[in-house]
N, C-alpha and C positions, 0 to 999 in steps of 0.2 A: 707121483705126478705133481706138476706145479698147478696151484690155484692162482688165477690171474684176475685182475680187476676187469669186470665186463663192461661193454659199451652200454650205457644206460640211457642214451639219448643222442640224437644226431649231433647236437652242439655241445654235449657234455664231455669235458676233457679230464675231469678228476672227481673223486668223491672222498668222503670221510668215513672211516670205519667207526660205527657207533656202538656195536655190540658183537662179541663172539658168542655164538650159541654153544660152542664146543671148546674144550681146553686140550692142550697137548696130551696125547695118549688116548684120547677118547676115540671110540669107533664111530665111523660115519657111514651113511648109506646114500646112494645116488638120489638126488632131488630132496634130501633132507636139509632143512635150513642150517646153513653153516655160519653165516655172519650177516649182520645188518649194515647197510651203507646208506649214507645221506648224500644227496646231490641237490643242485638247484631245482631239479625237476620233481623229485620224489624221495621218500624214505622207503626202502624195501628190503626184505630178506632175500639173500642170494643162496641158492641151493648148492650142495656139494656136487662136484662133477663126477665123482667115482665112489665106489665102495672101498673101504680100507680103514686106516688109522691116521688121525691128524698128527703128523710127525713134527711140524714146525709151524709157528705163527710168526711171520716176518714183519707184520705191521700191527702194532698194538691199537687198542681202542683210542680214538681221538686222532689217529694218524691220517694224514691226507695222502692220497696215492693217485697216480695218473692211470688212465685206462690202459690195460695191457700189461701193467707192472705185476711182478710176482708178489703175492701177499701171504701165501701159505704153501705147505707141502703135504701131500697125502701119500702114505705108503699104500699102494693099491693092493698088495698082497700081505695080509696080516701075518701069514706064516713064514714070511721071508726073514728068517733069523739073521742071515748075513747082512741084509740091508739095515736091520735094526741095530746090529752090533757096530755098523760102520759109522753111525752118527749119533751116538748117545750123548756126547758132550754138547752138541748143538741143541738137541732137544731139551737137555737139562738147563742150559743157559737161557733159552727162550722162555721155558716154563717159569724159571726163577724171576726173569724180568717182568713177565706178566703179573706174577704174584706180587712183586714189589710195587708195581704201578697201582694195582688194585688196593693193596693195604695202605699205601701212602695217602690215598685219597678217601679212606674210609671215614665215615662220620658215625657217631653213636646214634643208633636208631632203636625204637621199641622192639623191632624184629631184625637183628643183625644179619639174618639169612635172606632177607628180601633181595631180589636180584636187581641191582642198579649198576649203571655204567659208571666208570671212574669220573666222567665229566659231571654226571648228576650228583654223585657223592660229594665232589668238590664244591659244587654250587650250594648244596644243602649246608655244608660246613661253613661256607663264607657268610651265609645269611642266618646262621644259628637256627636252622630248622631241624628239630629232632622228632617231630610228630608228623607222620605221613598220612594220618587218617583224613586230613582235610584236602589232600591232593588226589585228584582222580587221574589215573594213568590212561593215556590214549595210545600207548604203544602196543606191540604184539603181546597177547595174553594179559592185557591190562598193565603192562610195565610202565613205570613212570619215566617220562622223557624229560630232556632239558627244557623243551617248550612248556611242558606241564608245570615245572617248577617256576619258570619265569612268569607264567600266567598267575600262579598262586601268589608270587611276590607282589605283582601289580595289584591284585585284589586286596592284599593285606595293606598295601600303601594307601589305596583308595579309601579303605575303611578308617584309616588313621588320620587322614587329612582331607579337608574340603577343597584343596587346591586342584589344579588341572591334573588329569590323569595322563601319565606317560605310558604308552603301550609299546612294549618292546616288539620289534618285528621278529617273527620266527625265521628260521634259516631259509625255508622255502620262500617266504615273503621277501626277504632281503635279496636272494639270488634271482627271484622273478623280477624284482625292481632293477637289478643290475642288467639283466637281459633286455628289459624294455629300454633302458637308457642307451645301451650299446646298439640296439636296433635302430633307434631314432638317429643316433650319430652316424650309423653306417649307411642307411638307405634314405634318399630324399623322398619322403612320403607324400603322395598325392591322393586326395579323397575324391571319389566320384560316386554318385548314387542314382538309382532309378526307383520309381514307384511301380509296384506290381499288383495287378488285380488278381487276387487269389480265389475268385469265384469258382473256377473250374476245379481247383484243388479242394476247396471247401465242399463241393458237391460229392467228390469222391470220398472224402473223409466222413461225411454224413452218411453216405450209402453203406459204408463198410464198418462204421464205428462199433456196433455191437459184436459183429463177427470177429473183428480184429481184437477187441479187448478180451473176448472170451478165449481166443487162441493164444494171444501174446501176453496178456496180463498187464498191459500198459496202453496208454492212449497214443494213437498215431498222430504225431504233430506235423507241423509244416517243415521241420528241418530235413527229414529224409527226402522230401520232394525237392527242396532247394539243392541238396547234395546231388540228387540224380540229375537235375537240370544243369548243374555245374559240370558234372562228368560228361554229359552230352555235348556241352558247348566247348569244352577245352580242346578237343581234336581240331576244331575250326580256328582256334586261337591258342596254339600250343605254347606261345611265349609266356602266358600267365602261369604255366606249370613248369617253372624253371628256377635256376639259381644263378647268381653272378659269381664268376670265378676269375679274379683279376680283371682283365679287359675283355673277357669272353662271357657269353651267356650259355649256360648248360641247360638244354631243353630236355626235360624228363619224359620218357615215353610211358612209364607207369604213372597212373594217377593214384596217389596215396593221400587221402584226405585227413588232415589233422582236425580234430574236434576239440576246441577249447572247453575245458571243464572247470568250473568254478569250485574252489575248495574253501570258500568263505574267507575268513581272516588269514588262513594259511597261504593263500595265493592261488595259482592255477596251474594245471598241467594240460598238455596237448597230446593225448593218445592218438594213434593213427589207424584209420581203416585202410588196410593194404588192398591194392588193386580194386579200388572202389568202382571204377568204370565197368567192371564185370558183374556188379551186383544190381539187382532190381531195387525198386523203392522199398519193398518189404524186407529184403535182405539188408539194405542200408539201415533201416529203422532198427532191426534187431542188433546189428553190429554196433551202432551208436549207443543204443541203450545199455548193452553189456559193458562196453568200454567205460561209459560214464559211471556205471554202478561200481565197477572194479576200481576206478580212480578214487571214488569217494570212500571206499573201504580199505584203501591202501593195498590192493591186490594186483596192481598192474605188474606185468612182467617187463623186463628190460626191452624186449623186442617191441612191445606196444608203443614205445616212445620214439622209435627210429624211422627214418626214411620218408618223412612227410614231404610232400611236394606242393600242397596248397592247403590253406586252413580256413575253416568256418568258425566264426564266433557267434554264439546264439544268445545275444542280449535280449531278443524279443520276448523271452519268457518273463522278463521284468517289465514289459510294456514300453520299452524305449522307443523314441521316435527315429533317431538316427545316431549311429555310433561310428567314430573314426578309430578302428582297431589298429594295433601296432603289429607290424609284420614279424612273423616268426623266422628268424634267420636260420639258414641262408636262403629261404624262399623269397619270392619277389612280389607276392600278392596275398591278401587275406580279405575275406568277405564277411561282413556283419549282417546277420538276419535280425531285423528289428521287429517291433510289435506290429501285429496285424489288427487294424481297427476298421469298423464300418464307417464309410465316408460317402458323402454325396458326390457322385462322379458324373461328368457330362459324357454321354454316349452318342457318338455320331452314327446316323443311320440314313437309309434312303429317304425316309420321311422327314428328316431334319434331326436336330439335336434333342436329346431327352436327358433328364436327370434321374439317375437311379442310385440306390444305396448298394454299395459294393464293399467287400472286405479288401482293404488295401494295406500293403506293407512296404517298407523301404529296404532295399538291398544296397549296402554301402561298401564299396571296395576301396581299400588303400593299396596302392601299388608303388613299387620302386621305379622312379622315373629313369633310372639308368637302364632298365630292362626294356621298356617300351614307352610310347607316348600316350597322351590322353585319348586320341582318336581310337587307338587299338583297344584301350581299356573300355571306352564307351561302347564300342561295337560288341565287345564280349558281354558286357552287362545287358545290352539290348537283346542279344541272343538268349541269354539266360531268362530274361523277362518273357520273351516270345514262347519259350518252351513251357514255362510255368503257366502262362495264360492260356495256352492251347490245351494243357491238362490231359494229354493222352497217356496216362499212367495206369489205366484200369487193369491192364493185363499183368501189371507188376506188383499187385497187392496180395501176394501169397501170405497165408497165415504165418505169423512169426515163429510158431513151433517148428516149422520146417527149415528155418534159417541155420546156416552153418556158423562157424567161428569168424570173428572179424579178420 
């Protein structure tokens, strides 16, 4: 059977083969890592789709390939001698080509058997690096990656010179930047923001804090409450959950929330909570926590990055005041949840105005002005604000141990 390049994200069109875990003639098992691929979203291992023998490798390490293209062939029946006899020449040619590529980029190392990709070996040779003990591998099973070598080169340069440090962008960082530039060029971004009194949410968090942490193993933050409020408000304002296609607006009936996850210097990824509107606050908290954890350990599956319809960016963890996030294409809106701080607030009541200390945070939405106007966006934000300030989520705070997969 053919092995094809999988869809690794809604806007991803191609990827680069960075490592083959198997060589031609090796046996493979279903769901066993077959090859590693790098895209603008993530670097991940792709499993074998069937049991059998790897008969052909059609794309070598370093090759760029479009989604859906053939990259390898697996003989599903090992005992099929007729099939084996039919294409021995092709297998031999491909195996020889792979061997030639690897040997051509080999660099002398203390341990010549260490597993390195041809790209890494070539980089090591170009910079005369023959001692790997100072380079910490961040890849699968501690494997040294191209970014690890580039980081080591920059550290070595910094030690040798007091001049400015030039930091090379990683592949994910560069492609994230390309997506940001393309998004700004595509969508006329407009920013609107509202202040939200999180008093009701704070009371719920305080009342359930010990029980929640004991059951879930992590703190219940503001983000799943915001996510739930967004899911409740979208049916009243469906055009925020859409994408632009030519001169038409495609309104999505499923609400799939993208959650922007910071990977530090590497960039960011946006895994997706599918059918978020069907989940409670507790279920959303569990799903968001699991996706963020998998993103930071490089364990996201290709399906985790697809089908997003609206995105949340959680800058509030860093105490930000207000953030203008960039839309994740082809979506038409993105919401930033900024820091919640105690503020003096004027409260209007029957007896007159009073000043109270309340936890207040800003929700800032950037939207594509092609899709809808400011009044529509403002009304949506006001509805999200009302839902959060009303705080009727008490029945939705199930222990996280009962939550399902995202």
